C-alpha positions in Angstrom: -50.6 10.0 -131.7 -52.1 11.7 -128.6 -52.0 10.3 -125.0 -55.4 8.7 -125.3 -54.3 6.9 -128.5 -51.1 5.6 -126.9 -53.1 4.3 -123.9 -55.5 2.6 -126.3 -52.7 0.9 -128.2 -51.2 -0.4 -125.0 -54.5 -1.8 -124.0 -54.7 -3.6 -127.4 -51.3 -5.2 -126.8 -52.5 -6.4 -123.3 -55.7 -7.8 -124.8 -53.7 -9.7 -127.5 -51.5 -11.3 -125.0 -54.3 -12.3 -122.7 -56.1 -13.9 -125.6 -53.0 -15.9 -126.4 -52.9 -14.9 -130.0 -49.8 -16.1 -131.9 -48.2 -13.7 -134.3 -47.6 -15.7 -137.5 -44.3 -15.4 -139.2 -45.2 -13.9 -142.6 -43.8 -14.8 -146.0 -41.5 -11.7 -146.0 -39.2 -13.8 -143.8 -39.0 -16.8 -146.1 -37.0 -19.6 -144.5 -35.5 -20.9 -147.7 -34.0 -17.7 -149.2 -35.0 -14.8 -146.9 -36.1 -12.6 -149.8 -37.8 -9.3 -149.1 -41.4 -9.5 -149.9 -42.8 -6.5 -151.9 -46.2 -7.3 -150.3 -44.9 -5.9 -147.1 -45.6 -2.4 -148.4 -49.3 -3.3 -148.5 -49.6 -5.1 -145.2 -51.5 -3.2 -142.5 -50.5 -3.7 -138.9 -52.5 -6.6 -137.4 -53.1 -8.3 -140.8 -53.1 -12.1 -140.8 -50.6 -14.2 -142.8 -50.9 -17.9 -143.5 -47.7 -19.8 -142.6 -47.4 -23.1 -140.8 -44.2 -22.0 -138.9 -45.2 -20.1 -135.8 -43.2 -18.8 -132.8 -42.9 -21.4 -130.0 -44.1 -19.2 -127.1 -46.6 -16.5 -126.1 -46.0 -13.0 -124.8 -45.9 -12.9 -121.0 -46.2 -9.8 -118.9 -43.3 -9.0 -116.5 -44.2 -8.5 -112.9 -43.2 -4.8 -112.6 -45.1 -2.1 -110.8 -45.9 1.1 -112.7 -45.0 -0.6 -116.0 -46.4 -2.4 -119.0 -43.6 -4.7 -120.2 -44.2 -7.8 -122.4 -41.7 -10.5 -123.5 -41.7 -13.3 -126.0 -38.4 -15.2 -126.1 -39.0 -17.0 -129.4 -40.6 -14.3 -131.4 -38.3 -15.0 -134.4 -37.3 -18.5 -135.4 -33.7 -19.2 -134.9 -33.0 -20.0 -138.6 -34.4 -16.7 -139.7 -32.8 -14.8 -136.8 -29.4 -16.2 -137.9 -29.8 -14.9 -141.4 -30.9 -11.5 -140.1 -27.9 -11.1 -137.9 -25.4 -11.9 -140.8 -27.3 -9.6 -143.2 -27.6 -6.6 -140.9 -24.1 -6.8 -139.6 -22.8 -6.1 -143.1 -25.7 -4.1 -144.6 -26.3 -1.3 -142.0 -24.3 1.9 -141.8 -22.7 1.6 -138.3 -21.1 4.6 -136.5 -19.7 5.3 -133.1 -20.7 8.9 -132.1 -19.3 10.9 -129.3 -21.1 12.2 -126.2 -20.2 14.8 -123.7 -19.6 13.6 -120.1 -18.3 16.0 -117.5 -16.9 18.2 -120.2 -15.1 15.4 -121.9 -15.9 13.9 -125.3 -16.2 10.1 -125.2 -17.3 7.6 -127.8 -20.4 5.6 -127.0 -19.4 2.0 -125.9 -21.1 0.3 -128.9 -21.8 0.9 -132.6 -25.2 2.2 -133.7 -27.3 3.1 -136.6 -30.5 5.2 -136.9 -33.0 4.5 -139.7 -36.5 5.8 -140.3 -38.9 8.0 -142.2 -37.5 11.3 -143.5 -39.0 13.4 -140.7 -37.9 11.0 -137.9 -35.1 13.0 -136.4 -34.0 12.1 -132.8 -31.7 13.4 -130.1 -30.4 12.0 -126.9 -27.3 12.7 -124.7 -26.4 15.5 -126.9 -26.4 13.4 -130.1 -28.5 14.6 -132.9 -29.4 11.9 -135.4 -31.0 12.3 -138.8 -32.6 9.1 -140.1 -31.0 7.0 -142.8 -33.3 5.8 -145.5 -34.9 2.4 -144.7 -33.0 -0.7 -145.8 -35.5 -3.0 -147.5 -35.1 -5.9 -145.0 -35.1 -3.6 -142.1 -38.3 -2.1 -143.3 -39.7 -5.6 -143.7 -38.7 -6.3 -140.1 -40.5 -3.1 -139.0 -43.7 -4.2 -140.7 -43.5 -7.6 -139.0 -42.9 -6.0 -135.6 -45.9 -3.7 -136.2 -48.1 -6.7 -136.7 -47.2 -8.1 -133.3 -47.4 -4.7 -131.5 -50.6 -3.5 -133.2 -49.1 -0.1 -133.8 -47.1 1.9 -136.3 -43.3 2.7 -136.0 -41.5 5.3 -138.1 -37.9 4.7 -136.9 -35.5 2.3 -135.3 -32.2 2.7 -133.3 -30.0 -0.3 -133.9 -27.2 -1.0 -131.4 -24.3 -3.4 -132.1 -22.6 -4.7 -129.0 -19.3 -6.2 -130.2 -18.7 -8.2 -127.0 -19.4 -7.9 -123.3 -17.3 -4.7 -123.0 -19.8 -2.8 -125.0 -22.7 -1.5 -123.0 -25.7 0.9 -122.6 -26.0 3.2 -119.6 -29.1 3.3 -117.5 -31.7 5.6 -119.0 -35.4 6.1 -119.8 -36.7 6.7 -123.3 -38.6 9.8 -122.1 -37.7 12.4 -124.7 -40.5 14.7 -125.6 -40.6 13.6 -129.2 -41.6 10.1 -128.2 -44.7 11.2 -126.2 -45.6 10.5 -122.6 -46.4 6.8 -123.1 -44.3 5.6 -126.0 -44.6 2.1 -127.3 -41.1 0.7 -127.8 -40.4 -2.7 -129.3 -36.9 -4.2 -128.6 -35.8 -7.0 -130.8 -32.6 -8.9 -130.0 -30.2 -10.9 -132.2 -26.9 -12.7 -131.2 -25.5 -13.2 -127.8 -27.9 -13.2 -124.8 -27.4 -10.1 -122.6 -29.1 -9.1 -119.3 -31.5 -6.2 -119.7 -31.6 -4.4 -116.4 -34.5 -2.2 -115.1 -34.4 0.1 -112.1 -37.4 2.0 -110.7 -36.7 5.7 -110.5 -38.5 6.2 -107.2 -38.3 3.0 -105.2 -35.0 1.8 -106.5 -36.5 -1.7 -107.2 -34.5 -3.7 -109.8 -35.6 -6.2 -112.3 -33.3 -8.2 -114.6 -34.4 -9.9 -117.9 -32.1 -12.0 -120.1 -32.8 -11.2 -123.7 -32.0 -14.0 -126.1 -31.5 -14.4 -129.8 -34.8 -13.8 -131.6 -36.7 -12.3 -128.6 -39.0 -9.4 -128.6 -39.6 -7.1 -125.6 -42.4 -4.5 -125.7 -42.4 -1.5 -123.3 -45.5 0.7 -123.1 -47.8 2.5 -120.7 -46.0 4.3 -117.9 -42.8 2.3 -118.2 -40.6 5.2 -119.3 -42.0 7.5 -116.6 -41.0 5.2 -113.8 -38.2 2.8 -114.9 -34.8 3.2 -116.4 -33.1 0.4 -118.4 -29.7 -0.5 -119.6 -27.1 -3.1 -120.6 -24.1 -3.5 -118.2 -20.7 -4.8 -119.2 -19.8 -8.4 -118.7 -16.4 -10.1 -118.8 -18.1 -13.5 -119.5 -19.5 -12.5 -122.9 -17.2 -12.7 -126.0 -19.9 -12.8 -128.7 -21.7 -9.9 -130.4 -25.3 -8.8 -129.9 -27.5 -6.7 -132.1 -30.6 -4.9 -130.8 -33.4 -3.0 -132.7 -35.6 -0.6 -130.8 -38.5 0.4 -132.9 -40.4 3.5 -131.9 -42.6 6.4 -133.2 -40.9 9.8 -133.2 -43.4 12.7 -133.4 -42.2 15.2 -136.0 -41.0 18.5 -134.7 
């Protein structure tokens, strides 16, 4: 995807929100048994599904200069989100890699897993990650997310915050393999955590609580001007899981 294509995709997202279209929960997330639907392999991003159970809210744009950030708190129904959390907690291959900080090797303060297409390798903070093969339900979640975002993702970084002592430092997803205006969809499960933004030039701050089943979309110039992160909190004792879907350009 070139720069023009990314801008066009972001415009599409804005148009969808302004038109107040509801992303319909497709049958691949069946409420009764949550079985993976083989039809997900044939679903194109943006295709319509008939299902009477819809999210209870619309996307809203956050008031942030130099950014395109959209949020829907109830993107996933609570009953389905509960099943997803329990399934992914046991099914995904979690690891706790080390990063170099001032010459010292430190483990990242959370567990994580990187899944995606074969050519979706990714590196940050000195960590080189080769994508694990898609779990079927994780792939189904990707397809559902693509429908809401009207774009295509080829990878996902899943972070598991065991309690409030696990965190994510302030950073921007501005690696060259993501492109200049990446579209990143952040899906949350489990305990609510504050998602903090900080403008890299003005220092302006913006805090967004991300709840169980919410979807946050960052696109446009967001990564060029804003950092984001999850700070520690002594008040939180419950775990949280976060999925950041993205498109990594092959090297």
